[in-house]
Structures are given as structure tokens and as C-alpha cells.
N, C-alpha and C positions, 0 to 999 in steps of 0.2 A: 163561743167562749174562748178567750185567748189562751194560748199555751203559756206555761210559766216562763219558758225561755224568752217569749216575746215581751214580757213585762219590762225587761231591762233594755229593750231596743227603742230607739227614737222613732218618731213618726216617719221620718224619711227612710230609715232603714226598713221599717215595716212595708212602706210603699214599694221599695225596690225588691223586697223579697216576694211580694205578691206578683210583681211584674215578671220576675224571673220564673215563678211557677207557671204563670200564664203562657210564657214563651215556650217552656218545656212541654206544656200540655198541647199547644198548637203544633209543635214539632212532632210529637208522638202521633197526633191525629193525622197530620200530613203523611207521615211515614206509613201508617196503616192504610190510608187512602191510596197511596202509591202502590202498595202491595195488591190491594183489591183491583185497581185499574189495570195493573200489569197482568194479573191473573186472568181477568175477563177480557182484556183488550188485545192481548198478544196474538191470539189465534186469528181474529179478524184482520189485524194489521198484516200478519204473515200471509194470510190468504190474498189480501189485496196486492201485496208485493208479488206473490207467485202468479196471480192473474195477469198482472202487468208484464211480467217476464214471459208468460205463455203467449200473450198477444204479440210480443216482439218476435218470438220464434215463429209464430204463425205468419206474420207479415213477410219474414225472410223466406219461409216455405213457399208462399204464394209467388214471390219473385222467381225462385228457382223453378217452380212448376211452369211458369210462363215461358221460361227459357229452356224448358225440357232438360234441366239438370236434375235428373231423378235421384241420384244418390244423395246429393246435398238436400234436396227437398224432403226426402225420407227422414234424414237425420233431424232437420229442423221441426218437421211435423211431429215426430215422436217425442222430441225434447219438450215441445210445448204441451203436448197431451200428458206427459208424465208429470209435469209441474202442476197442472191444474186440469184434470180430466173434465170438469164441468164447465170450463171456459168456452163460450160459443165459438170464438175464433180458433181455438185449439181444435175443437171438434170439426170445424169447417175445413181446416188445413188437412187433417187426416182424411176426411171424406173426399176432399177434392183430389188429394194425391192418389188414394186408392182407386178413385174413378178414372183418373187419367192413365193409370197403368193397368186398367181393366181387371180389377180385383172385386168380386161380388160382395166382399165384406163391407164395401163402401156403403151399401144400402142401410146397414145397421147404424152407421154413424150419421147418415142423413136423417134417419128416424130420430136419433137422440137429439140432434140439432133442432129438428122441427118441434120437439117437445119443449125447447127452451126459447126459441124465437122463430119468426117467419123466415122462410127460405127466400133468397134473392132469385132473380131470373137466371143468373149464371148457375146458382146451386141447382135449380130445377132442371136446367139443361144437362148438367152432369148426372143428375139422378135418372133422368129419362134414358140417357146413353148407357149407363151401367145396368139399368133394369132391362133394357133390350138385349144387352150382351149376355145377361143371365136368363133370358127368356121369361122374365117376370112381367108379363103384359099388364097385370092388374096395377102394379106400382107405376109402370110406364104411362098408362092411360091417365091415372090420377094426377101425376106430375105434369103431363102434357096438357091436361085440361086447365090446370092452374096457369101454365104458360100462355095459353091462347085466350084466357078470359080475364086475367088480372088487369087491374085498372091503373097501375102505376106507370105503365108504358105499353104501347101497342106491340103486337107480335111482329117479329122480324123474320127475315129470310131463314135465319138459323133455326127459328122455332118451327117454321113451315117444313123445313127439311126433316126435323125430328118427327113431325106429324106424318110425313111421307114414309119414313122408316117404320113407324108404328103401324101404318096402314099396310105396308108390305108384310110385316110380320104377322098381321092378321089375315093375310092372303087376300086383301082387298086391292088387287093389282091395278085396276082402273083408277081408284082413288089415289093410290100411291103415285101413279104416273101424272095425274093432274096436279098433285101437290108439288112433285119434283119440277114440273114445268113452271109452276108458279114461282118457284125459287129462281129458275133460270131466267125468267122474265123480269125479275126484280133487279133494277139497276143498282140498288144499294147493297146487294149481296157481295160479300168479299170473295176472293179467289178460292179459298179453301171450301167455302160453302157451295160455290158453283161447281167445283171439282167433284164434290161428293154427290151433288144432285145429278150431274152428268153420268157418273158411275152407276147411280141408282137406276136411272132411266135405261141404261144398257143392260144392267143385271136382271131387270124384270122382263126384258124382251124375250118372247118365245114365239115359235111359229104360230101359236094360236092367237096371241094378242099383239104381235109385232106391229108397230106403227112406224112405217118406213121414214116418214118425215121427222118424227121425234128422235129416231135413232140417228139419222143423218145429222140432225141438229146437235145431238149430244157429242158425236165425234168432232163436229166442227167446233164446238165450244172447247173441247179438250185440246184441239189443235191450236186454238187461239190462246188458251191459257199457257200452253207449252212454250210460247214465244217469250214469256217473261223470265224473271230470274229469282222468283220467290220459291219457297219450298213446295207450294202447291203447283207451281209451273214445272218444277223438276219431277214431281210425282206424275203429272199429266204426261210428261215426255216419256217416262218409263212405261206407262200404260199404252201409249201410242206405239212405242217400239215393240212391246210385248205382243200387241195385237198384230203388228206387221210380221213379227218373227214366228208367230204361232199358227199361221194359216196353213192349211193342208199343203204339204210338200214344200213349205217355206215360201210360197208365193201366193199371190192373190191381190186383192184390192186393198188399198190403204187410203185414208183421207187425203185428198189431193194437196192440202196445205199443211200436212204433217211435216215435222222436222227431220224425217228420215227418208228422203227421196233417194232413189238409185242414182249413182253418178253417171249411168249410161242412158238415162232417159233422153229421148229425142223430142224435138219440137213438134213432130207430127203425131205424138201420142194422143189418142182420143180419150174423152172423158164421158162417163155415164153416171149421172146422179151425183156428181161431185167426187168421183173416185177415179183413181189412176189405174192404168193397165198393168198387167203382170210384168214383173221384171225378173231377170235371172236371180235365183236365190243367193248364189255365191257373191255376186256383185252387190246385192242389197245388204248382205251381212257385212261385207267389207266396208260399205259406206257407213253403216250404223256403228261399227266398231271404231272407225276412224273418228267419227263425230264424238263418240263416247270418250275416247282417249283424250281428245282435245278438251272436252268439258272437265274431265278429271284433272288434267293439268292445270286448268284455270281455277278449279274448285276442289282441291285435294281432300277437304274434309266432308264433302257432300256425299252422303250415302245414296241418294237417288241417282247421281251421276255414275257412281260405282256400280249400282244395280244395273243400269243400262249397259255398261261395259261387260259385266259378268254375264248378263243374259245373251249378249251377242256372241261371246266366246263359248257359252254353253251350247248355243245353237250351231256353232261351228264344230261341235264335238271336241272341244278342247277343255275338259273339266279342270285339269291342273292349272291352266292359265286363268280359268274363271275364278277358282278359289283364291288364286294369288291376288286378285283384285282387292280382297278383304284382308290381306296379310298384315298391313301396317295401320289398321284402323279398328277400333272396338265396335262391334256390332251388337247392340242391345235390342232384343226383340220388341220391347215396348217403345222404341224410337222409330220403328219402321212402319210404313203403311202396309196394308194387306198385300198389295201388289209386290212391293219390295221384299216382304217377308216370304212370299211364295217363291220368288226367284232365289233368295238366299237358301231356303230349304232345299230347292232343287239342286243347287250347286253342291251343298253338303252331301246329298244323296249320291250325286254323280261321282263324288270323291270317296265314297265308301263310309261316310259318317252317318249311318242309317239312324241311330238312336237320336242324335242331335237334330237330324232332319225331321224325324217324326215329332219331336217336341215342338218344333217351330211350325209344323204343318197342321196343328190343331186349330184350324179356322173353319167355321161353318161354311159348307160349299155354297149355300144360298146367298152368301155375302160376297161372292167372287164372280168375276166375269167368266164366260165359257173357257177362254184360253188359260185363265188362272186355275180353273177347276181341273183342266187337263194336266197342268204341271203338278198340282196337288195329288192327282190320281197317280201320276208317275212316282211320286214320293211314297205314298201310302202302300202302293202295290210293290214297291221295291224294284220297279222296272227301269 
């Protein structure tokens, strides 16, 4: 029924009025719809943006981890996790960072990540490593089994090295030696993996199970690695020097092709089983120190080179000169190999910094070579 006001309007005016009311009705409906969409859609949109930002932080964290820039990696990993704790890449960044700096809390993050998506081969390697560090054999074995049986790619030398380390922790010495040798025989194994396999071979050698051939081969591999310029090569050089310097009385046999020969060696020196004859300790120390000083000059930021120099001076009973090696460089424990960490701890102890030395000396003895265990013993006993 038409309103009384509409009786006086023309048909055109009535049509325009109805059109205006329809427009207003549509505007009101759209406004209400926008409020509803905003209310229910803002949170998912915000979460999507946060997840994207978290992934960006995680990618930056991975890059810093690969370059051993630990402070920057920590900041990026934490930033990503705080933005979106449930984002898989954010979880992976935190877990990987904690694993690489040897923090057992990493296992909790690997578990959280596994509940959200399948772990990659690299994830599993980190999980095995940190589980072994925390002596959690059950977790290490489960992760290792996935590494060795997964179908996306065949197991590599790095995986067999982890298998050897697990076997060693289970006191399966013969199995550990076989697996370590498998790594050393793999032409595709990178230098770091070869270095760790050689150290494992030497570490499990005892008078009861010593295999002279495998031990000699391990020292030969370290000597060959030490000829390079990579970080693994530098670590191998430190181990060779430490072995040479830690023999009873400072003398004894060293691998014949090591990079620390005595300057006084004569051409008629005889060799037995690939080893050189005894040389005077003072001359040997002078030769090693000279080599180390030259290497530090060429590579002033290299901690392995400085470790070699500090070790030589420590064996010369010059503790002040040894600690001076580290005076203009930052030494972060999580950036050092066990061999280098042992030397740094011994230098600190020799200079009266007992508490700092004890903090750095918390390395399981079964993970060290005999000469490294001797240095650790000197620190923990305060001698």
C-alpha cells in the first residue's frame, strides 16, 4: 500500500526513490559483510604474514649457521620462533642452532618438528649428533635407523660415520672400527668426515684391540689432510703437532709425512713402519713454533693455526707466551674442535685461570685421543 506522501510523486520520482533505497540497502549489507570478514579473516591473514616472516628469519639463521656466525644465527632463530612458534622452518632453525652449539634442548625441538613434518637427512644427522652428545642412545639409534634405511637417497659417508660413533658409544669397538674404515675408503667422503673417521679410529685403539695397520693408515690420512688449507686440514695439523709434542719426554716417533719435521733431520734417518726416528725435543719444538708462527702470519684469524702455536709454546714451558697467542682474537668454545679446546683449556690452566679452564675442559675423555686426555687430566687435577 503506497504511503500518502507517495501519491503526489510522479512515476519517475517513485522509481528513483526505490533505486536510492536499494543502493543504501546494498551499502549497509556490504558494510556488515566487511565487518564480518574482517573479524573472522584478520587472524588467519596475520598468521600467514607472521609465518612468512618467520621463514625469512629461519633462512637467514641457516646461512649464519653454515658460516659459524653463532651470535647472528641465535638472534635470527629466536626472532623466527617468537613470531610463529608452530612454523616448521622456525622450529628447524632453533633445533639446528642448538644442535650445532651442543645444547641438549635441541632434542625437544626436533621432536616438535617431527610432529609437524618429516625430518630431512640433514635434520636426522643433527639429531643423532646431539643425542650422542647427551648420551641418549635410544633417540640416536632411532634417528640413525631412519638415516640408513630411508629411500629418498642412499646413505653417505657422513651417515656411516654417525653409525660408527653410535657403535662406539655402545661399546661395539670392532663394529665401530669397521664402519670408520668404510668412511675412510669412501672416495666421496669430504675432508671433515675423513678427519673425524681417522680420529675415531685412533681413539678406539687400545692395547687389547689395536690394529697396527689401521692406526698407521689413520695417521697417514691425517698427514695427507694436513697438507691442505681447509679448516679440516688445519685441525688435522693441530692433532699431528699435539701427537708429536705429547710423546714421553717430548720425543718419539711421528708420522713420516707430517708437517712438523725436525729441522735437524739427516738423510740417513731410518724408518720403521712409516715412522721417523727420535729427534731432539728442543729442536723439534723450535721447528713447530717456527712453522706455526708463519701460518698465523698468513692466516691471522685462523684458530687452528693459533692453537698449534699456543701448544708449541706451552710445551716450551712459556705459558705467558702461549696465552698471548689468543690476545687479539675472540675464542668461542663452540667454534673450536675438541683438540683445540683441550689446548686452550691447558693454556688457561697454565696461566692460573683455573675456573675458565675447568669450564672448557668438560669433554668426555672417551671422545679424546690419549695425548688429549693427558692434557685434560692436567687441567682437572690442577697440575
